[in-house]
Structures are given as C-alpha cells and as structure tokens.
C-alpha positions as CSV (number, residue, x, y, z in Angstrom):
1,X,124.5,98.5,70.4
2,X,126.0,101.9,69.6
3,X,126.4,104.6,72.3
4,X,126.5,108.3,71.7
5,X,128.7,110.5,73.8
6,X,128.6,114.1,74.7
7,X,131.8,116.1,75.5
8,X,131.6,117.8,78.9
9,X,134.8,119.7,79.6
10,X,137.6,117.3,79.0
11,X,135.4,114.2,79.4
12,X,133.1,112.2,77.1
13,X,129.9,111.1,78.9
14,X,127.5,108.5,77.5
15,X,124.0,109.7,76.6
16,X,122.0,107.3,78.7
17,X,118.2,107.4,79.0
18,X,115.6,105.4,81.0
19,X,112.6,103.8,79.5
20,X,109.3,105.4,80.2
21,X,107.7,104.0,83.3
22,X,104.6,104.3,85.3
23,X,105.3,105.1,88.9
24,X,103.0,104.1,91.7
25,X,103.2,104.8,95.4
26,X,105.0,102.2,97.4
27,X,102.8,100.9,100.3
28,X,103.9,99.7,103.7
29,X,104.9,96.2,102.5
30,X,106.9,97.6,99.6
31,X,108.8,99.9,101.9
32,X,109.5,96.9,104.3
33,X,110.7,94.8,101.3
34,X,113.0,97.7,100.2
35,X,114.5,98.1,103.6
36,X,115.0,94.3,104.0
37,X,116.8,94.1,100.6
38,X,119.0,97.1,101.4
39,X,120.0,95.6,104.7
40,X,120.2,91.9,104.1
41,X,120.6,91.2,100.4
42,X,122.6,94.0,98.9
43,X,123.6,91.9,95.9
44,X,120.0,91.3,94.9
45,X,119.1,94.9,95.6
46,X,121.9,96.2,93.4
47,X,121.1,93.8,90.6
48,X,117.4,94.8,90.6
49,X,118.3,98.5,90.8
50,X,120.7,98.2,87.7
51,X,118.2,96.1,85.7
52,X,115.3,98.4,86.7
53,X,113.6,95.4,88.4
54,X,112.7,97.1,91.7
55,X,109.5,98.6,90.2
56,X,108.3,95.1,89.1
57,X,109.1,93.7,92.5
58,X,107.2,96.4,94.3
59,X,104.2,96.0,92.0
60,X,104.2,92.2,92.9
61,X,104.5,93.0,96.6
62,X,101.7,95.6,96.4
63,X,99.3,93.2,94.6
64,X,99.6,90.4,97.2
65,X,96.4,90.2,99.2
66,X,96.7,89.3,102.9
67,X,93.6,87.6,104.4
C-alpha cells in the first residue's frame, strides 16, 4: 500500500480519505450504546472508531425490534 504525502509548511502529512458512507440518524438505543461504549468499554469504542465499525454497530442496534 503506497501513501501519498502533501507538504504543509515543514511537515509532510499523509493524504487520507474515508470511504463513501451512507449516514442514518442514530436513534435512542444507538445513542445509549454509544454512551455505554465510551464510558465502559473504551478499548472496543476506539477499535470500532478506527476501523469505521461504529456505523455498522449502530445499524445493527437500530434494526433490533423490541416486542
């Protein structure tokens, strides 16, 4: 994997981009899950954030039907 760099002042910064995503609104349960992860499981939250897995997690939480 080859990275391209752009010179900004005296520094070379990598040209990073994010894949195109479809964003949906986070419902109540998604917000509760986000708050829980931030407070109680910071390692999982950080890993999901870096791997762009939070969107997938929220979509799973939002699709759960509660009867």
